N, C-alpha and C positions, 0 to 999 in steps of 0.2 A: 466396675471397680473390682480388682482382684484382692482377695483377703490376704492376710499375712500368714496364713497357715494355721495348723492345729484346729481346724474347723470340723474334724470328723465328728459325726453326730449319729447316735443310735437311739431309735425309739424301741423300747422294751415293752412287750405286752405279755403278762402272765397268761398262759392259755391252758385250757383243758385239752384241746386238740388244735392243730393247725396243719394246713397243707398248701402247697403251691403247685399250680398247673401251668403247663405251656402247651398250647394247641390241643387242649383237651386231655393231655396226659399228665398224671401226677409225677412230678420230678422230685418232690421232697415232702415228707409228712412226719409229724411227731404227735405223741400224746402229751401228757403233762410236761410242761416246761415253759419255754419262752420263745415268742416270735421276736426276732431282732431285725428291724429294718435299718439298713446300714448305708449311711451317706458319707462319702469321702470328699474332702476339699483339697484345694491347692495347698501344697506344703505338708500335707499329712504324711506320716512315716510309719514304718513298721513298729516303732516305739509307741506311737499312739494306739495302733491296732493291738499291741500286746497289753498295754495298760487297760484298754477298754474290754478286752477279752477276759482279763483277770477280774475286773470289776463285774462284768456280766456273770461270770461263774460263781462269784462269791457274794453277790448282792442278796441280802436276806429279805426276800419278798414272798416266801411261802410260809404258810401257817405252821406253828408248832402244835403240840397237844392241847395248848390252852387257847389256840386261835390267834396268837400274836405272830406278826411277820418276823420270824426268827430263824428261818431255814433258807439255805441257798440251793441253787441247782445241784451243787455237789452233795449237799445233805440229803436231798430227796431222790437223787438219781435221775434228775430231769434232763431233758434234751433241749436243743436250740434248733429252730428253723431260721436260718439266716438268709435274708433277701436283700440284695443290693437295691438301693433307692436313691439315685442322685437328686431327686426332687426335694429331699430333706435339706438341701443347701440352697433352695430357691429363695430369692429375695423378693418379697412382695411389697416393699415400702413405696415404690413408685409405680404409677400406672396400674393397669389391670392385668397385665401379663407378667408372670414371675420371670425374673432374670436368673439364669443358672451359671453365671460367670464365676461363682465361688466354687463350683463343683470341679473336681480334678478331671483331667483328660481320661477318657475311658481306659486306656492301657495302664495308666498309673492307678486309677481307682480300682481296677480289677486286681492288681497286685496287692494293694492294701486290703481289699475285701477278702481275698484268699488268705492273706496273712492273719487277719482277724479270726477266720474260721480255723486255721491251723493252730493258732495260739489257744483258742477255745478247746480244741481237741487235746492239746498238750496238758490242759488242766484236768482232763479225764471226762469231759462232757461230750456226749454224743451229739454230732452236728449234722443236720441235713441242710441242703442249700437249694436256692432257686438257681436259675441260669442267668448269669450276668448279661445285662443289656437286652434280655428277651422281654417280650410282652407277656407278663405273668398275671395270673388270677390267683389271689391269695384269699383263703378262707380260714376263719378261726372262730373259736369259742373263747372269748376273753373271760378269764376266771377272776372274778372280783367285782367289777373290773379293776385291774391294776395295770396302769400304763405310766411309764417313766421315760424321761429323756436323759441320755448319758452323753456327755462330751468331756473333753479334757478338763474343763473347769469344774465338773462334778467331782466331789471327793467324799 
């Protein structure tokens, strides 16, 4: 079953450090900031990518001087490590093998993923990336831990 669109989903993890490797080579690495695992679904557009990029950059998930989550990536000068992950659109409701029919075709997903990264950069956030469709190894130190799921229904 194909979704009606607007399924773009991002898992945000606040990190002390994060890196992504491809074939033993580091292709993206950040210190304090956010690891963003990005899944793109059928019907997603640059509009969703822009909205989610602005939400990512402005989400107040970093502690202020009193320890309350009151600061954003922009406030702390943090970075984003963005990694494409179509499996976020996996449907596990039937059987034992996830169905990935809600994930966008690779050429479309890559365009939307790249748009998300460019929209993040436009907000002033430094962005490192994984390699789209590559077999990647992601390492991170989750800070908190703080992990959130963003999609268009989040507000």
